[in-house]
N, C-alpha and C positions, 0 to 999 in steps of 0.2 A: 580728386582725392588720391593721396598716395598712401600705400601701406607696404610694409616690408614682408616679403614672403621668401622662404627658402624653397628652392626647386630642385628636383631630382629627376633622373631619367630612368624610369623603371618599366614603362608600358611596352609590351611587345608590339602592339598595333600602332601604325603611324597615322591614325585617323582621328584622334581626339586627345584632349587633356582631361585631367580630373582634379577637382578641388572641393574643399569643404563648403557646405551651404552657407555658413556664416561669412566666409570670405567672399563668396559670390554676391551675397546681399550687400556687403560693404562697397563693392564696386559697381553694383547695379547690373550684374550679369545674370540673365535668366538661364534656366536649364536649357541646354542646347544652343545657347547664345555663342557667337563666334568671338574668339580671342586672337589677337595678332601677336606673334612672337618675333622680335627683332633682336639679333645679337648686337652688342655694342663693341665688339672687337674692331680695332682700327683697320686691320688688313682686309677683312671680309665683312660684308653685311648680309646676314641671312634673314630671310623674310618668309614666314610661314603663317598660315591661318588655320586654326583648329576649332571645331566645335568643342565647347566645354561641358563635360558631364559632372553632375553633382553626386557626391558619395559621402555618407556619414563615416566611412572607413578611413578617410583622409584626415590627418591631423590638422587642426586649425593652424593657419599660418604657413601651409605647405601646398604646393601645386605639383602634380605628377605629370611628367612629360614622356613622350615616346623614348624608348631606350636608345634608339640610334642617334639621338641628338647628342649623346656622349662623344660622338666622333667629331663634333664641331669644337674648334679651339676658342670658345668664348668663356669668360668668367663672370660676366654679367649679362642680363637680358632685360628688355623692356616688354611688359605684357600690356597690350592696349585692347580694352574691350571695344569692339566695333559699335556696340549698342550706344555707349555714352562717352567714348573716348577717355575714360578714366585710365590713368597710367599707374603701373605698379613697378617698382624697382626691386629686383630679387637677386639674392646671392646664391650661387650654385652650391649645393651641399648634398652629399650622399645620405640616403635615408633607408636603412636596411629593413626596418620592421614592416613596412608596407608590402603586402603580398598581392599579386595579381594572378588571374587565371592564365594558365599557359595556353596560348592560342596560336595556331599556325599563322606565320607571317604571310601577308598577301603581296600582290604585285607592287603596291605602293612602297612597301619596304624594299623590294628589289630595286625599284627605281631610285630610292634614296641611296642605297649602297653604291649604285652605279655613279650617282652624283658625287659621292665622297671620293671614289676612285679617280674620276675625271678631275676633280678639284685638286687632288694630290699631284697629278701630272702637271696641271696648270701652275700650281705653286712652285714646282721644281723649275719649270720654264722661266717663271718670273724671277726666281732667285738667281738663275743663270744669267738672265738679262741684267739684273742689278749689278752682278759682278762685272759683266761686260761694260756697263755704263760707268762704273767706278774706275775701271782700267782706262776707259776712253778719256775721263776727266784728267787722269794723271798724265796721259800722253799729250793732251792739248796744253796742259800747264807746262810740261817740259818743252813743247814747241814754242810757247810764248817766251820762255826764258831763252831758248835758242835764238829766237828772232831778235831779242834785245842784245844778246851777245854778238850776233852777226853785225849789228850796228856799231857796237863798241866792245871788242873782244876783251878789253881790260876791265870792263864794268863788272862789279860783283852782283850776285843775284840777291835782291832784297825784296822779292815778291812776297806779299801777304797771303797770296792765294794758294801757296803750296808750302809744305814743310820739307822740301828736298834739301838735303845737306849742301852747304856751300862748298863747291869744288869745281875745278875746270871742266867744262862740258866738251871742249874740243882739245884733242891731244896733239894733232898735227895738221898741217895745211891741207893735205889731200882729203882728210876726213871733213875739214871745214867746207871744202868745195862740194863734196858729195851731199852733205846735210843741207847746204844752202840751196842746191839744185832741187832736192826733194821738197824743201820748204816752199820754194817758188811754185812748184807744181801743185802742191796742196792748196796754197793761197789762190791760185788761178781757178782750180776746181771749186773751191769753196765760194768764191765770188760769182762764178758762173751759175752754181746751184742756187745761191740766194737770189740772183737776178731772175732766173727762170721761175723760182717759187713765188717771188713777189708779183711777177707778171701774171702767173696763173691765178694767184689769189685775187688780184685786182680784177681780172677777167671774170672770175666766178662771182665776185661781189656785184659787178655791173650786171651780169646775167640774172642774178638772184633778185636785184632791185627791180629789174625790168619785168620779171615774171611773178612778182609778189602777188599772192592771193590768200584769202582767209582760210585757215585750217582750224581743226578742232583743238582747243587748248591754246594757251599762250604762255610765254616765259613769265616767271615770277617778276613782278614789276619792281624796279629799283631806280633811283634817280640817276645814278651813274654806274650802269652795269660794267663789269670788267670785260676786257677782251683778252683773247689768247695772246695777243702781241705783248701785253705788259705783264705777263706772268713770268716768274723767275724760278730757277731751280732752288734758290734759297727758300722761297715760300713753299714750293712743292718739289721736294728732292727726288721723289719717285716719278715725276712727270716724264712722259714718253710721247714720241710722235705717234699719232693715231694710226698711221699706215704701218708702223712697226708693230704696234699692238695687234693689228688685224692679221699680220703675218704669223704672230705667235699663236693666235687663236684660230684653229682650222675651221673652215666653212663658216666664217663669221661675216657680218655685214656692218657697215658704218651707217649710223642713223643720227638725225637731229633729235634732240630731246625737247619735248614740250611738257609743261607742267600746268595742271588745271586744278581749280579749287574743289570741283565735284569729286566726291569719294568714289574710287574705283574698286573698293573692297579688297585691297591687297593685290589686284591684278595690274598687268601692264596692257595698254591698248595699242594694237598694231594694225596694219593694213593686211588684207588677205594675200596680196602679192608678196609682201615680205614674209608672211607665214609660209607661203609656197616655196620660196627660196630656201628657207631654213627647215622645211619639212615639219612644220608645226601645225597644231590644230587647237581649237578652243580648249583651254584647261591644261595644255602642255606647258612645261617649264622652260622659261627663257632665261638665259644667263646674260649679264651685261657687265661692262667694266668702263669706268671713267678714266681716260688716259691722263687726266690732270691730277686728280686726287688719288687715283688708283683704287678707289672704292669699288667693290664688286657686289653683286646681288643676284638673286634668283627669285622669280615669281611666275605664277601662271599667267597665261595671256588670254585676252579676249579680243574679238575683232571690232572694228568701228573707226579706226583712224582714217582720215580723209586723204592722206598722202602716203605713198609707198615708202618714202625714206624718213619717216618720223616715228618716234615711239612716245606714247603719252603716259605720264606718271602723275598720280595725284599728289597734291601738295604735302600731305602727311608723309608719304613714302620719300619724297624728295628731301624733306627736312630730316627724317629719321636716318637717311643715308649720308647726310652732311655733304651733299653735292654742291659744287661751287656755282655761283650765279655769274655766268658770263653771257656775252651777247649772242653767241651762236654755239651753245653747248652741243657736244657730240659724244656719242657712246658707241662702243663696239658691242654688238649683240650676237649671240650664238645659241644654238639649241642645247639644252641640257637633257634632252630625251634620249634614252638608250634605244638601240635598234629594236623595232617591234617584230617579234617572232610570230609568224603565221601559225595558227592552231586550228584544229577542226572543231574543238569545243572548249568552253570555259566553265568552271564551277564557281557560281556566284551566290551571294546571300540575298534572298528575296526581301524586298521592302514593299509592303502592301500600300497601294495608293488608289483609292476608289475613284479618283479623278482621271485615271488613265483610260477607262472605258474601252476595253478590248485591246489595249496596246501594252507594250513593255518599253522600258527606257534604259539605255546603257550609255556609257561615256564614249568619247571618241577613241581613246586608247584601246578599249576592248573591241570597239567596232572594227578598227584597223586590224587587230589581231585575228578576228574572225572573218575578215574580208567582206563585211556587210555595210550597207548604207541605209539611209532613211527609207522606210517603206518595204525593205526586204522581209521575208518570212523567216522566223526562227522557231525551232522546236524547243520546248521546255519540259524537263523531266525532274521530279523530286528524287534525288539519288539516295536519300536515307529512308525512303518508304518502299517496302517490297512490292513488286509487281505494279509500280506506279505507271500510269498511262501518260504518254506525251500529249501535251497541248500545244497549240500553234497560235502565233500572233504576229502582227506586223510590228516592226521595231522603230522607235524614235531614238535619235542620237543627240545627246546634250552634254554640255561640259560639266554641269554641277552635280554629277553622279560620281560617287567614289569608285575606286578601282575594283573593290571587292563586292559591290552591290549591283542589284538590278531592281528597278522600280517596276511594279507589276500590278495589274488589275486583280483584286482578290478573286473575281469570278474565274480566272484562268487556272488557279491552283487550289482554290477553296480557302475559306476563312480559317480553317484549322491549322494554318501554318504556325509552326513553333519557332522560338527564337534561335534554335540551333539548326534549323533546316537549311539545306543547300539545294541549289537547282543547277542542273546541267543545261547549258545553252549552246545550241549549234545551229548553223545555217542549214535550212532544209529546202531543197529544190523540189517542191511539189507543184503539181498543176492546180491552178485555181479555177473552179468550175462555177459559172453563174447558175444559181438555183431557180427553178420554176416554182417549186413548192417546198415549204419547210413545215414539218409536223412537230409540235411541241407538246409536252405534258407539263401541267402546272400543279405544284403542291403549295397549298396555302399554309402560312405559318406565323406571320407576325401578329402581335396583339392589336386588337382593334375593337371599337365599340359598334362598328357596323355589323350588319348581318352578313353571313357568308353568301347568301343569295345575291346580296347587293354587290359584294366583291366579285363574285363570278360574273354577274351581269356587266360590271365595269370592265373586266378583262376582255370579255367577248366583244364589247362595243368599241374597244380601243385597240383593235388589232393593228391599225395603221401606225399608232404611236409605238407599239411594241416592235413593229417591222423597222421603223426608223432607228430604234435603239440597236437592233441587230445589224444594221448597216456597218457598225463599228467592229463587228466580230467576224473572224473566220469560223466556218462551221465544220465540225468534225464530231464523230461519235464520242459520247462521254461529256460533251460540253454542258455545263449547268450555269445558268445566269440568274442573278437576283436583280430584278428591275426596281429602281429606287421609288417609283410611283405606284407600285402594286404590292399587295401583301402576299407575294408568291415567289417561288423559285421555279424557273422554266428550264425544262430538261429536253435535250435533243432526243427525238424518237426516230425519225427517218426524214428523207428528203427525196425530191425528184429533180433531176435524175439522181440515181443512187451513186454514191461515191466509191471509187475504186481505191485500192491500197495506196496509190501514189497521188491521190487527189484530195483536196479540201474544198469546201463550198464557200460561196459568197452570196449574201442576200443583196439583191438590187431593187431599184424602185419598181420594177415589174414583177417581183416575186410575190407569191401568195403565202400567207401564214395561217395554219390551222392549229387551234389550241384545245386540248382535252384536259378537263379538271380531273386530277387523279386522286385527290384526297387532302387531308390535313396533316401537316408535318408535326410530330410530337415535340413537346418542349419539356425539359427537365427543370426542376426548381430546387434551390436551396434556400431555406428560411433561417435567418440568424436572429434570435430573440433575446433582448436584454432583460435580465431578471433583477435588477437593482431595486432597492426599497422605494425610490422615487416613482417607480412605475405603479405603485399601489395607490397613488393619488387618484381620487374619484372626481375627475374634471372633464370626462368625455360624455357629452349629452347625447341621448339616444335619438330623440326627435322622431321623424317619420320612418325610421329604419327598424322599428320594433318588429315588423313582420319578418325581417331577415333573421332576427333572433329566434322567433317562433319556428322558422324552418330548421334551424340547427337543433332546437329542442326536440322536434319530431325525429330528426336523424338519430339523436342519442337514445330516444325511446325505442326506436327500431332495433338498435344494437343492445338494448337492455342495459344502458349505462345511465348514470345520474347526470342530468344536464346541468351545466354551470349557468344556464340562462333561464331561470324560472322566474315567473312573476315580473317580467320586464314590461314596462309601459313607456309611453312617449316621454314621460318626465323623469325616467330613471337616469341617474348619473353613474356610468360605468367607470371602473378603474382603467387606467391606461393599459394595464396588462390584460384585463378582460376583453377590452376592445381589440387587442392584437389577436387573442385566441379566437374571438368571433370571426375576425377577418380570415384567419387560417382555416377554420372549419368550412366557411362558405367557399373559399378557394378550393379546398379539398373536394367538396361536393361537385363543383363545376368540373374538376379534373376527372372525377369518377364518371360523371355523366357523358364525358367525351368518348369514353371507351377506347382510348388509345394507349399504346405502350409508353406511358409517361411515368416519371419517378419524382417523388418529393422526399427531400431530406431536411430534418429540423435540428438545429444546434441551439442550445440555450446556454447563456453565460452570465456571469457577474464576476465573483472572485475567481472562479474557474469555469471551464466550459464542459459540456457533455453533449454527445450526439444521441438523439432519441432512437432507440432500436425497437424492432418488433419481436415477436416470439421466436423468430428464426435467427435473431441476432444480426439481421441485415441493417445496413446504415441508411437505407431509404425504403420507402413504401412504393410499390408499383401500383398505380391507381387503376389498372385494368386486370392484372394477373395477381389476384390475392384471394385468400379465403377469409371468411368472417372472423375467424379466430386471430388471423394475422392483423386485420384492421383493428379489432378490439384491443389487442395487446399494444399496438402502436399508440392508439388514443389514450389508453389507460396510463401508459408510461409518460406520455406528454402531460396529461392532467396532473399526475403525481408531481412532476417537476414544477409545474406552474403554481401549485398550491403550497409548495415548501416555503420555508422562511427565506426571504430574498437576501442577497448579499449587499455589500456596501459600495463596491467599486465596479466600474465598467472597464474590464480588461479586454480590449478588442484584439490584441495581438494574436493570442492563441486561437480563438475561433476563426479568424480570417486565414490563419495558416492552415487550419483544418479544412476550410472552404476550398483553398487552392488544391489541397490533396484530393478532396472529394470530386472537384471539377475534373481533375486529371483521371481519376478512377472512373467517373461516369463517361468521360470521353474515350476511354480505351476501347469500348465495344460499340459505342454509338458516335462515331467520329464526327459526322456531319450535322449532328443534332444541335439546335440552339439551346442555350441554357440561361437561366435567370438566377441572380442573387437578390434576395429581399432582406434588408437589414432594418430591424425595428429597434429604436432606442430613443431615450430622451436626454442623453448625456454626451459630453465630450469624453474621449478616451482618457483613462486614468493612468495609462502606461505609455511607453515609447516603443516604436516611432509613432508620430502623430497620424491621425486617421487618414489625411490625404495621401501619405506615403504608403499606408497599408492598402488603400483602395487602388493606388497606382500600380502596386505590385500585381494585383489580380485583374485590373482593367485591361491589361495587355493580352489576356487570353482571348483567342478568336471565338466567334459565334457566342458571345457572352454579353449579357446586359446586367447592369447594377441599378437597383431601385432602392433608395434610401428613404425610410419613413421617419420623420422627426416629430415626436410627440411633445409639444411644449418647449422645444429648444430651437431658437431661431439661428443660433450660431452654426448649426449643421447646414442650413441653407447658405450661409456665408462661405462655408467650406466649398460647397459645390460651385458657387459663383466665382470663387477665387481660382479654382482649378477646372476650368471648362474642358480642358483637354482629356480629362478622365471620363467624360461623357456619363456622368452619374445622373439618373433621373430622380429628382427630389420631390417629395410630397410632405407638406406640413399638415399635421393632423390635430384639429381642435374639436371636431365633432364627428359623429358617424356619417354625417352628410359629406364630409371630406374623404371618408375612409371606405365605406361599404361599396359605393359604385365602382371602385377601382378593381375589386376582385374579379368582376365579370370581364373587364377590359384585359387585365393581366393574365387571366386564365385562358384567354382566347377560346371562347365558347362557340358551339355550333348550334344553330337554330333548327 
């Protein structure tokens, strides 16, 4: 499918492109999907791969590119979605209205600037060479005319191959003898050179045929492939001897080109020995030039070629760059990497990855800058958090990490990392000490229907499993680790032998682990309740859960409040809104019984939203530290809102924005505390943006869970199934049997 897009170069960062969701859907490109950019300028072929971000701020029919692409001299570009190979042709056009956040340019930008400078130098050399070649053609044409004249001095010049004006070339006998002598010497040298060249070529071909063996990739098949011998300057006027081209390009190598059908993802595949000669590493940029078509390109490299003197390109790149199909194609290749400057530390943006398990991951360019290799120890410090302690980890070096990023296990820095956080990374020479004993404290915190005694018993009986997990980590004071198989956070308490200032510990197969249960970790909750008219429908059957309603009734009597749940039997049909309020009060009772420093905030919304406050005008209720008057005022205000006339629309936008604000406010003084959002509704949102985008906006907050309760609306379940990356826990509610048991699980109660 082809669509027309205008494109502009406005982004400061060189790490992604941005387009409208509608255009992305047209070409089948998902959020984060990769798009390939190829210029169609005849002199240079630029080849870049970018992840594509989706933004509603981009006008339909427009794609936003990195600002530095303005430096490239192309007027058209092809955008190819790697996911489905859909092609888009787009015209370059300035677009001033689109605004982007001003962000500091990273090392990738510096690399690209260096590339532009080197390309300008190379362009000048090529232009100089073209002038030299043009002059050479004129000289040889004149010599041909001179040779004809030497055979018949009276013959006029009727050559079709030159437009030199007809006039006598020799003015006297002495000049004729001198020119004839020079011509004879040139012809002798020319014949000797051709003879030697033919002998050398014949010898190389014989050697190649005798040593032929299978390599990765093969030339594009054609019934009668061309050969270098039958190519002419008329077909390829810029053609140059490959040895001359190598002299022009410093520190370059000559390689054979192989083309394969399998997609290489915009990379060039080379042998490690060739990479060593060019001082390249996986992900480094390699420049290449074809001496016949004079097409140029640049692409990142991967290792895997079976021969040192070949370079492997996928068929799509080969076609995009319009390379000629000849029997033995050769390219001149050279490094486009600027010199790497050694530094003591780098500032990088953390990208949390729970699969890392005690490790961090950086790319080869940054590892060379820091002078580190796979398995070395690095120190990590959050630079925008006052008095932040350093953590330590072993490093993995991989190519597919961006220059400005570091992938990191969330346990090493904490899940409360924000999108604008930065981490200082430096090589740390510390002595690693094998530990005999490791003492841990455990705080229980995740929701579970199991009893805490069972959880504690499970932890104590599976110390060996916990020890195996700790084999992945370096041990140091302040380390906190959440094990995926247990409902707990494990904290470093002490170890034997004790660690000195320049030492870090390591758990071995012979180490012993002791665990002390220290308590239950508090959880804060925000409940967002829809008050639209449809929630007044009485279609929630009470069934066997009427005893829970009696429990809430007694709670109201104790507070001298009128209970909303009187005369409830098994056959009672509750309204959807009443079932939500019953769930809330049961959840509140569980939180109060835990006697922890936990907070609950309630937002109600329909046409407009409101945060329920207590007598002190607080935006949440502390379930442990409160007076009876505070609790009564909070419940009275909530009941008053629940009994008012409901609205007509479900406007999700404002309450979810308030939710984000409350989450930040709650996290400012309880930074490491987990938090939950519970959203109760029976409707699709009546405003924009759509619910998935609103949920996405808050799902990125660390230490945060989203639970969506759908009452009679199955499309909400489809939302959650369509966007699994937002990790929304969904519950469809048709009866109290579906609903009431959840409050105990979600409140995380203590037996």
